[in-house]
C-alpha positions as CSV (number, residue, x, y, z in Angstrom):
1,M,141.5,23.8,210.0
2,S,141.4,20.1,209.2
3,S,139.0,18.0,211.3
4,P,138.6,14.4,210.1
5,H,135.8,14.0,212.7
6,S,133.7,16.8,211.3
7,I,130.6,15.3,209.6
8,G,128.0,17.5,207.9
9,R,124.9,16.5,206.0
10,F,122.2,17.6,203.6
11,A,118.8,16.2,204.2
12,P,116.2,17.2,201.6
13,S,112.6,16.0,201.5
14,P,111.6,14.5,198.1
15,S,108.7,16.9,197.6
16,G,110.2,18.1,194.3
17,P,113.5,19.0,192.5
18,L,116.0,21.3,194.1
19,H,115.6,25.1,193.6
20,F,118.0,27.9,194.4
21,G,117.1,28.0,198.0
22,S,117.7,24.3,198.6
23,L,120.9,24.5,196.5
24,L,122.2,27.2,198.9
25,A,121.7,24.9,201.9
26,A,123.4,22.0,200.1
27,I,126.4,24.1,199.1
28,A,126.8,25.7,202.5
29,S,126.8,22.4,204.3
30,F,129.1,20.8,201.7
31,M,131.6,23.6,201.7
32,H,131.7,23.8,205.5
33,A,132.4,20.1,206.0
34,K,134.9,19.8,203.2
35,H,136.8,23.0,204.2
36,K,137.3,21.3,207.6
37,G,138.6,18.1,206.0
38,G,135.4,16.3,207.1
39,K,132.7,14.1,205.5
40,W,129.5,15.3,203.9
41,L,126.5,12.9,203.9
42,V,123.2,12.9,202.1
43,R,119.9,11.7,203.7
44,I,116.6,11.6,201.9
45,E,113.8,12.4,204.4
46,D,111.0,10.4,202.8
47,I,108.8,9.5,205.8
48,D,105.8,11.7,204.8
49,P,104.3,10.0,201.7
50,P,101.5,12.6,201.2
51,R,104.1,15.3,200.5
52,E,106.4,13.2,198.3
53,V,106.7,13.5,194.5
54,S,107.4,10.3,192.6
55,G,111.0,10.3,191.2
56,A,112.0,13.4,193.2
57,S,114.7,11.5,195.2
58,A,116.5,10.4,192.1
59,T,116.2,13.9,190.6
60,I,117.7,15.5,193.7
61,L,120.7,13.1,193.7
62,K,121.3,13.8,190.0
63,Q,121.2,17.5,190.6
64,L,123.7,17.3,193.4
65,E,126.0,15.2,191.2
66,Q,125.7,17.7,188.3
67,H,126.8,20.5,190.7
68,G,129.8,18.6,191.9
69,L,128.4,18.0,195.3
70,W,129.5,14.4,195.8
71,W,128.6,12.7,199.1
72,D,130.6,10.3,201.3
73,D,129.1,7.0,202.3
74,D,125.8,5.6,201.1
75,V,122.6,7.7,200.9
76,V,120.3,7.1,203.9
77,Y,116.6,6.9,203.2
78,Q,114.4,7.6,206.3
79,S,111.8,5.2,205.0
80,N,114.3,2.4,205.8
81,Q,114.7,3.6,209.3
82,V,111.1,3.5,210.6
83,G,111.6,0.4,212.8
84,H,114.4,2.1,214.7
85,Y,112.3,5.3,215.1
86,F,109.6,3.2,216.9
87,E,112.2,1.6,219.1
88,I,113.3,5.0,220.3
89,L,109.7,6.2,220.7
90,N,109.0,3.1,222.8
91,Y,112.1,3.9,224.9
92,L,110.8,7.5,225.5
93,E,107.4,6.1,226.4
94,G,109.1,3.7,228.9
95,Q,110.8,6.7,230.5
96,Y,107.3,8.3,231.0
97,L,108.3,11.2,228.8
98,T,105.4,10.9,226.4
99,Y,101.6,10.7,226.4
100,N,98.8,10.0,223.9
101,C,96.8,13.0,222.6
102,S,93.3,12.8,221.2
103,C,92.8,16.5,220.5
104,T,91.0,17.3,217.2
105,R,92.5,19.4,214.4
106,Q,89.8,22.0,215.2
107,R,90.9,22.3,218.8
108,L,94.5,22.5,217.9
109,I,93.8,25.3,215.5
110,S,91.9,27.2,218.3
111,L,95.1,27.0,220.4
112,K,97.0,29.0,217.8
113,G,100.1,26.8,217.8
114,I,100.7,26.5,221.6
115,Y,99.5,23.2,223.0
116,D,98.1,23.4,226.5
117,A,98.9,19.7,227.6
118,K,95.2,19.0,227.9
119,C,95.7,15.2,227.4
120,H,98.7,15.0,229.7
121,G,98.0,12.5,232.6
122,Q,94.8,11.1,231.0
123,N,96.4,7.7,230.1
124,L,94.5,7.6,226.7
125,S,94.6,4.6,224.4
126,S,97.1,4.6,221.6
127,E,94.3,4.0,219.2
128,N,93.5,7.0,217.0
129,T,95.7,9.3,219.0
130,S,99.1,11.1,218.4
131,V,102.0,10.8,220.8
132,R,103.5,14.0,222.4
133,L,106.7,14.6,224.3
134,S,106.0,16.1,227.7
135,I,108.3,19.1,228.1
136,S,107.7,19.3,231.9
137,D,108.5,15.7,232.4
138,S,111.6,15.9,230.1
139,I,112.9,18.9,232.1
140,K,112.7,16.9,235.3
141,A,114.3,13.8,233.7
142,T,117.2,15.7,232.3
143,G,117.8,17.9,235.3
144,M,117.3,21.1,233.2
145,A,116.6,24.3,235.2
146,N,113.7,25.3,233.0
147,D,112.2,24.9,229.5
148,R,114.3,27.7,228.0
149,I,116.6,26.0,225.4
150,K,119.8,28.0,224.5
151,F,122.4,27.4,221.8
152,Y,125.0,29.3,219.8
153,D,124.4,29.5,216.1
154,L,127.5,29.9,213.9
155,I,125.7,32.5,211.8
156,M,122.9,33.9,213.9
157,G,124.7,33.9,217.2
158,D,123.0,33.3,220.6
159,Y,119.5,31.9,220.3
160,A,117.0,30.9,223.0
161,Q,113.4,29.7,223.0
162,S,111.0,28.8,225.8
163,L,109.3,25.7,224.5
164,I,106.3,25.8,226.8
165,E,105.6,29.5,226.0
166,T,106.1,29.3,222.2
167,L,105.0,25.7,221.4
168,G,104.0,23.4,224.2
169,D,104.3,19.6,224.2
170,F,105.1,18.6,220.6
171,I,104.2,15.6,218.5
172,L,106.6,12.6,218.1
173,R,104.1,10.3,216.3
174,R,101.2,11.6,214.3
175,R,97.6,10.3,214.6
176,D,98.0,8.6,211.2
177,G,101.0,6.6,212.6
178,L,103.8,8.5,210.9
179,I,106.8,9.5,212.9
180,S,107.4,13.2,213.2
181,Y,110.2,15.1,211.5
182,Q,111.6,16.2,214.9
183,L,112.1,12.7,216.3
184,A,113.4,11.1,213.0
185,V,116.0,13.8,212.3
186,V,117.4,13.6,215.8
187,I,117.8,9.8,215.6
188,D,119.3,9.9,212.2
189,D,121.8,12.7,213.0
190,H,122.9,10.6,216.0
191,L,123.2,7.4,214.0
192,Q,125.2,9.1,211.2
193,G,127.5,10.8,213.7
194,I,126.6,14.3,212.4
195,T,128.7,17.0,214.2
196,E,127.6,20.1,212.3
197,I,124.2,21.0,210.9
198,I,124.1,23.8,208.3
199,R,120.6,24.5,207.1
200,G,118.0,27.2,206.3
201,F,116.8,29.8,208.8
202,D,113.3,28.4,208.5
203,L,114.4,25.5,210.6
204,I,115.9,27.4,213.5
205,D,112.7,27.1,215.6
206,S,113.0,23.3,215.3
207,T,116.4,23.3,216.8
208,P,115.4,23.8,220.5
209,R,113.0,20.8,220.2
210,Q,115.7,18.7,218.7
211,I,118.2,19.7,221.4
212,L,115.6,18.7,224.1
213,L,115.2,15.3,222.4
214,Q,118.9,14.9,222.2
215,Q,119.2,15.6,225.9
216,C,116.4,13.1,226.7
217,L,118.2,10.4,224.7
218,G,121.7,11.2,225.9
219,Y,122.9,12.2,222.4
220,K,125.7,14.6,221.7
221,I,124.4,18.0,220.5
222,P,125.8,19.0,217.1
223,V,126.9,22.5,216.2
224,Y,124.2,24.4,214.4
225,A,124.3,27.2,211.7
226,H,121.2,28.5,209.9
227,I,121.7,30.4,206.7
228,P,119.4,33.3,205.7
229,L,116.5,32.5,203.5
230,A,116.5,33.3,199.8
231,M,113.5,35.5,199.0
232,N,111.5,36.4,195.9
233,S,110.5,40.0,195.0
234,L,107.5,39.8,197.3
235,G,109.6,38.9,200.3
236,Q,108.5,35.3,200.3
237,K,110.8,32.3,200.9
238,L,111.8,30.5,197.7
239,S,109.6,27.4,197.6
240,K,107.4,25.6,195.1
241,Q,104.4,27.2,196.7
242,H,105.9,30.6,195.9
243,H,106.9,29.8,192.4
244,A,110.6,28.9,192.8
245,R,111.9,27.4,189.6
246,Q,113.6,24.1,189.3
247,L,117.3,24.4,188.8
248,P,117.9,24.3,185.0
249,Q,120.3,21.8,183.6
250,N,123.6,22.8,181.8
251,K,123.9,25.9,183.9
252,E,125.6,24.4,186.9
253,Q,128.7,26.6,186.8
254,E,126.6,29.8,186.8
255,Q,124.4,28.5,189.6
256,L,127.4,27.5,191.7
257,W,129.0,30.9,191.2
258,L,125.7,32.7,192.0
259,A,125.2,30.6,195.2
260,L,128.7,31.3,196.4
261,N,128.3,35.0,195.7
262,W,124.9,35.0,197.5
263,L,126.6,33.4,200.5
264,Q,129.0,36.3,200.5
265,Q,132.1,34.2,199.7
266,Q,133.2,36.7,197.1
267,P,134.1,34.4,194.2
268,P,136.1,36.2,191.5
269,T,134.2,37.1,188.3
270,E,136.6,34.9,186.2
271,L,135.5,31.9,188.2
272,R,132.1,31.9,186.4
273,A,133.8,30.6,183.2
274,C,135.5,27.7,185.0
275,S,134.5,24.1,185.3
276,V,132.2,22.7,188.0
277,D,135.2,21.0,189.6
278,D,137.3,24.2,189.7
279,I,134.5,26.2,191.2
280,I,134.0,23.5,193.9
281,K,137.7,23.4,194.7
282,W,137.8,27.2,195.0
283,G,134.7,27.2,197.2
284,I,136.2,24.6,199.6
285,T,139.6,26.4,199.8
286,H,138.1,29.8,200.4
287,W,135.0,28.9,202.5
288,D,134.4,31.3,205.4
289,I,131.1,30.8,207.2
290,S,131.6,34.1,209.1
291,K,131.0,36.0,205.9
292,I,127.4,34.8,205.7
293,P,125.2,37.7,206.8
294,C,123.4,37.4,210.1
295,T,119.9,38.4,209.1
296,T,116.5,37.0,210.0
297,T,114.6,38.7,207.1
298,G,116.2,36.9,204.3
299,I,118.2,38.0,201.2
300,S,116.8,38.5,197.7
301,A,117.5,35.7,195.3
302,P,118.5,36.3,191.6
303,K,115.3,36.8,189.7
304,S,116.1,34.0,187.2
305,F,115.3,31.5,190.0
306,Y,111.7,32.3,190.5
307,T,108.6,33.4,188.7
308,A,107.6,36.9,189.6
């Protein structure tokens, strides 16, 4: 069904070149947007310098082009958006939805991932502290019944998470002054008019936090879909840490076919010998997100895409 108002996006971090796992997310988001007659945008999430690899942004964009994944509009770089992030952070602070936190790394580790709001109400200085969103204050401000965030995932179905029980108040600005992923992505998705977010299952736990922020800011909540993770033979998510290989050049047709096949789109065997453009056209025409398996354990990737 054509929907000119449908806008999807692919938002990689420039921590290295694309591998098969990240290609799957790019293809799924591209095909879904284009099948609906919408736009597909690219955003480079480059606001964490310690994790960035020099030249990775340009490499990622070149890889997308080589695979026929052409984006609409200009590429957005988060590093150019920092001023706006702080404007929104100041707004949330003005609504009394945040507080400064001085807890040490050692203390946070001892909490095992669930923050206990120790610094809430202490009115700490902004110097050498992080900024956290108060979940309890946000619930009151938005009129929510409780902290249990629910949403329907186009692939995984109904999903719910109690933010207080599983996470606690979460960081919006780090102690080193860097804006958190959670705040930046919510602001950018709003500014770019993103209506549908198709991404990897490893980010599904971030979605309730982002929905809470969207509600605090009065933003429209996009539709979400999280594709299964591509796994190596040890059952590990494909990543640089787990020896995922950079996508080789001059094998784009094969990689596109394998990705569509992994996504259960059932591309015909003869499509493997076709051009990149023809494979892309076939994928757009025949895209069916309902064919993607609903599994939380991941799916094995072809062995050629990782080092055993």
